[in-house]
N, C-alpha and C positions, 0 to 999 in steps of 0.2 A: 444084192447081198443079203444074206440071212441075218437078222438082228434080233436080239432078245433084249427087250425094254422091261423096266420095272416101273409100275404105275403107283404113285404115291398120292394118296388122298385122303380125306376124312371119311371114313367108313360110314358111319351111322347118317351122316348128312347127304353125303353125295354119292351113295352106291349107283343109284338109278342113272344119274348123269355120267359117272364113272364108266358104267357098263356101256353106255352109247359110244363113248370114245374107245374104250377098249375093243369093242365088237367090230368097229370100223377099221381098227388095225390088224387084227388077227384073221379077218376073212380074206385078206390079202396073201399072196404066195409067200411061203418061208418066213412068216412073222410069227412071233411068239411075245406073249405078254406075261410078266410075273408081277406079283403083289396083289392078286385077287385071290379070295377065298369065299366059299359060300357062308351064308349066316350062321349055320349050325356049326361049322368047323371053327369060325372066327370065334363064336362064344366059348367054344371049348378051350381055344389057346388063351382067350382073355382070362378066364378062370384060373388058369395056371399061375396068372400074375406077369409081373414086369419082366422079369428073366426070359420066361417063355415067349412073351411077345417079341423082345428084341431077338431071340435066338431064331424064331419064325422069320423076321425081317432079314436077319444075316443070310438065312439060307434061301430066301426069295432072291437077294441080290447076287447069289453065285451065278456066274455065267451071263450076267448081263452087261451091256456096255453102255446105256443110256438109261437115265432115270427121268420120267417126265411127271411133273408135279401138276396135278388136276386141282386148280385153285378155286374152291368155293368160298361161300361166305365166311367160314370160320377155320379153314384149313391153316392158316397161319398161327392160330392158337394151339394146335395139337402137337404135344410134345413127340408123339411118335413119328409124325412127319418130320419134324426137326432132326430126329435121330436118323430117319432114312435119308435125308439130305447129307448129313454128316458122314454117314456110312458111305454113301454114294460118292462124295467128295474124296474121301480117304482111299477108295478104290480106285479113283480115276475115271468113273463114268463120265460121260458127257450128260449136260442136264439142260432141261428147259421147262418152262412152265406154260399152262394153258388155263386161262381163266373160262369157267363154264358156267359161271352165273346165268347166262343167257340160253343154254341148254333146258329144255323142259323136264320136269320131273314127272313121275308116275300120275300126278293130278293135272299135268299140264302147265304147272306153274314154273316161272323163273324165280331166281333168288338175287339177292344184293351182291354186287361185285366184291370179292374177297381181296385181301392183301398178299403181295408176295414179299413182304418183310418177315423174313423168318429168323433174323439175327444172323450172327457169324456161324459159318458152316464149317470153317477150317482155317488154316494158315497156309499162305503159299511159301515157295522155297525162299522167299526173303522175309519170312515171318510176318508178312502183312496178312491182315485179316481178310477173308474172303466172304462176301455176302451174295446170297442168291439173287436178291433184288437188283444188284448193280453188275453182276458178273455174268448173267445168264439171261437170254432171251425170254420173253414171254409174249404169248399170243393169245387171241380170242378165239375160242372154238367156232363160234357162229359168224363174228364179223371178219375173221380172217381166213374162212372156209376151211377149217380143220379137216374136215372129211376128205378134201382134195389134197391137202397140204401136210398132214401128219408125218407121212413118210419122208418127205423133204426135210421136215423140221428134224425129225429124228437123226437122220442121215448127217445133216449139218452139225448137230450137237455132238454126234460120234466122231466126225473129223476133227472138230474143233479139240476136242480131248485126245485125239490121237489113236482113236480106237478103230 
């Protein structure tokens, strides 16, 4: 099944690692990734301020059914990642996290494991707080063989969300 997924991550810290995950996804038939922009375009959006960044995020989420959070050492501290999770939850996207600290960067280095504690991302139908850390699965890209399993993880997240 064709599946368009939004990839959320800390751009400045984790773009190299994120591109490895993203590229493993889009090289497969009928797969599409959103949430990626080249450095020059990102800098232009960033110069326009908070509202422009949120508008860009909102536009990137259109047509997606799953949000994949690539969790690096500082991802949980990023306000825009939290915003992406809140918007993804409100639109009904399936979600999952992938720890990418064991993926080597451009210098061949790994990093410290990040946290999947992003705070409340929404309220369920009973007005109970929803938390990414307790309500969505997280995997380790290296230890859980993300290259072989990413498609399965995305499909499971989509089905869980009824997408």
